[in-house]
C-alpha positions as CSV (number, residue, x, y, z in Angstrom):
1,L,-7.8,-2.4,15.9
2,P,-9.3,-1.2,19.2
3,G,-8.9,2.4,20.1
4,V,-6.6,5.0,18.9
5,S,-2.8,4.9,19.2
6,G,-2.6,8.2,21.1
7,R,-0.3,9.6,18.5
8,K,-1.3,13.0,17.3
9,T,-1.2,14.0,13.7
10,R,1.0,16.9,12.8
11,T,-0.2,20.2,11.4
12,N,1.3,21.3,8.1
13,T,1.4,25.0,8.8
14,K,2.0,25.8,5.2
15,R,-1.5,24.5,4.2
16,G,-3.1,24.4,7.7
17,L,-3.9,20.7,7.1
18,M,-3.5,17.8,9.4
19,T,-0.9,15.5,8.1
20,E,0.3,12.1,8.9
21,Q,3.1,9.6,8.5
22,V,1.5,6.9,6.3
23,L,3.0,3.4,5.7
24,I,2.0,1.8,2.4
25,T,2.8,-1.9,2.2
26,G,3.3,-2.8,-1.5
27,G,3.5,0.9,-2.2
28,A,5.9,0.6,-5.1
29,G,3.1,-1.1,-7.1
30,F,0.7,0.6,-9.5
31,I,-2.0,1.6,-7.1
32,G,0.5,2.3,-4.4
33,R,2.3,4.9,-6.6
34,F,-1.0,6.7,-7.2
35,V,-1.8,6.7,-3.5
36,T,1.7,7.9,-2.6
37,D,1.6,10.8,-5.0
38,E,-1.8,12.0,-3.7
39,L,-0.8,11.6,0.0
40,L,2.5,13.6,-0.7
41,R,0.5,16.2,-2.6
42,R,-1.6,16.7,0.5
43,G,1.4,17.2,2.7
44,N,1.6,13.8,4.3
45,R,4.8,11.8,4.8
46,V,4.9,8.4,3.1
47,R,6.9,5.4,3.9
48,I,6.7,2.4,1.6
49,L,7.5,-1.2,2.5
50,D,7.8,-3.2,-0.7
51,N,9.9,-6.3,-1.7
52,L,10.4,-4.9,-5.3
53,L,9.4,-8.3,-6.7
54,P,11.4,-8.8,-10.0
55,Q,8.3,-10.0,-11.8
56,V,6.8,-6.6,-11.2
57,H,9.8,-4.3,-10.9
58,G,12.5,-6.0,-13.0
59,D,15.7,-7.7,-11.8
60,G,17.6,-4.6,-10.7
61,G,16.1,-4.4,-7.2
62,T,16.5,-0.7,-7.3
63,R,14.0,2.1,-6.6
64,P,11.5,2.3,-9.4
65,A,12.0,5.5,-11.4
66,N,8.3,6.3,-11.3
67,L,8.2,6.2,-7.5
68,S,8.3,9.6,-5.9
69,P,11.7,10.5,-4.4
70,D,9.9,12.1,-1.5
71,A,8.6,8.8,-0.3
72,E,10.8,6.7,2.0
73,L,11.4,3.2,0.7
74,I,12.1,0.2,2.8
75,V,12.9,-2.8,0.6
76,A,11.7,-5.9,2.6
77,D,9.1,-8.6,2.5
78,V,5.8,-8.0,4.4
79,R,6.3,-11.4,6.0
80,D,9.5,-10.2,7.7
81,G,8.2,-9.2,11.2
82,D,11.3,-7.2,12.1
83,A,11.1,-5.2,8.9
84,V,7.4,-4.6,9.4
85,S,8.0,-3.5,13.0
86,R,10.7,-1.0,11.8
87,A,8.4,0.3,9.1
88,L,5.7,1.0,11.6
89,D,7.9,3.2,13.8
90,G,6.2,6.6,14.0
91,V,3.4,5.7,11.6
92,D,-0.1,7.2,12.1
93,S,-2.0,5.2,9.4
94,V,-1.4,2.1,7.2
95,V,-2.5,1.4,3.7
96,H,-2.1,-2.4,3.2
97,L,-1.6,-3.1,-0.5
98,A,1.2,-5.7,-0.3
99,A,0.0,-8.8,-2.2
100,E,1.1,-11.3,-4.8
101,V,-1.0,-10.7,-7.9
102,G,-1.3,-12.7,-11.1
103,V,-4.4,-14.8,-11.4
104,G,-3.0,-17.5,-13.6
105,Q,0.3,-17.9,-11.7
106,S,-1.6,-18.1,-8.4
107,M,-3.2,-21.3,-9.6
108,Y,0.2,-23.2,-9.6
109,E,2.2,-21.2,-7.0
110,V,-0.5,-21.5,-4.4
111,E,1.9,-21.7,-1.4
112,R,3.8,-18.5,-2.3
113,Y,0.6,-16.5,-3.0
114,T,-1.1,-17.7,0.1
115,S,2.0,-17.0,2.2
116,V,2.5,-13.5,1.0
117,N,-1.2,-12.5,1.0
118,D,-2.4,-14.2,4.1
119,V,0.8,-14.6,6.3
120,G,2.0,-11.1,5.3
121,T,-1.3,-9.6,6.5
122,A,-1.1,-11.6,9.7
123,V,2.4,-10.4,10.4
124,L,1.3,-6.8,9.8
125,F,-1.6,-7.1,12.2
126,E,0.6,-8.9,14.8
127,K,3.0,-6.0,14.8
128,L,0.2,-3.5,15.0
129,I,-0.7,-5.0,18.4
130,D,2.5,-3.4,19.8
131,K,2.4,-0.4,17.4
132,P,-1.2,0.6,17.0
133,V,-2.2,3.2,14.4
134,R,-5.2,5.5,13.9
135,R,-6.4,3.7,10.8
136,V,-5.7,0.7,8.6
137,V,-7.0,0.6,5.1
138,F,-7.1,-2.7,3.1
139,H,-7.6,-2.9,-0.5
140,E,-8.2,-5.5,-3.1
141,I,-8.9,-4.7,-6.7
142,T,-12.6,-5.2,-7.3
143,K,-13.9,-8.3,-9.1
144,P,-15.9,-6.1,-11.6
145,A,-12.7,-4.2,-12.6
146,I,-10.8,-7.4,-13.3
147,Q,-13.8,-9.0,-15.1
148,Q,-14.2,-6.0,-17.3
149,A,-10.5,-6.0,-18.2
150,V,-10.6,-9.7,-19.0
151,E,-13.8,-9.6,-21.0
152,S,-13.1,-6.4,-22.9
153,P,-9.4,-5.7,-22.9
154,R,-9.5,-3.4,-25.9
155,R,-12.1,-1.1,-24.3
156,V,-10.4,-0.9,-20.8
157,D,-7.9,1.7,-20.0
158,M,-6.0,0.0,-17.1
159,N,-4.5,3.3,-16.0
160,L,-8.0,4.6,-15.5
161,V,-9.0,1.4,-13.7
162,M,-6.0,1.6,-11.3
163,A,-6.6,5.3,-10.8
164,Q,-10.2,4.5,-9.7
165,Q,-8.9,1.8,-7.4
166,A,-6.4,4.3,-5.9
167,R,-9.2,6.8,-5.4
168,R,-11.1,4.1,-3.4
169,V,-8.1,3.7,-1.1
170,L,-7.7,7.4,-0.6
171,T,-11.4,7.8,0.1
172,A,-11.2,5.2,2.9
173,L,-8.0,6.6,4.3
174,L,-8.9,10.3,4.2
175,D,-12.7,10.1,4.7
176,L,-13.3,11.7,1.3
177,N,-16.8,11.7,-0.1
């Protein structure tokens, strides 16, 4: 996105750090929870937009128990422009993780996967035109991580793989080196 929104980050006087309001789309997922916890630990405020897909979160449609209570949760689909616009209110940065996942299922539910992954991203960027932010971070799990998990499932600690993926997101968002 061109330019900076003009919003100023807030100073967390307790730690002397610059903090932000960060929107994480798909933030109730595995990588999103890691990113949420780390951003909160650093004094940022986190808002999550997630549809709590039953395939991932169960049929209850309630806040996942392992999602920090300190994060604001908006239950909505990333393709819902009004919900995305509301979620962007007062946000400084966006981490875009919302996506349909499931390699096998994506082969026979092509329309749904394409709609969520492509149209959802388009809706987000359309709304960012009117509500620009300082930074947008995209993420997709790396092909080598998936390939390693498929080829050697007994040797792969998926928690470690996802933690590494979350670290990549945080590095991009926070300019960590």
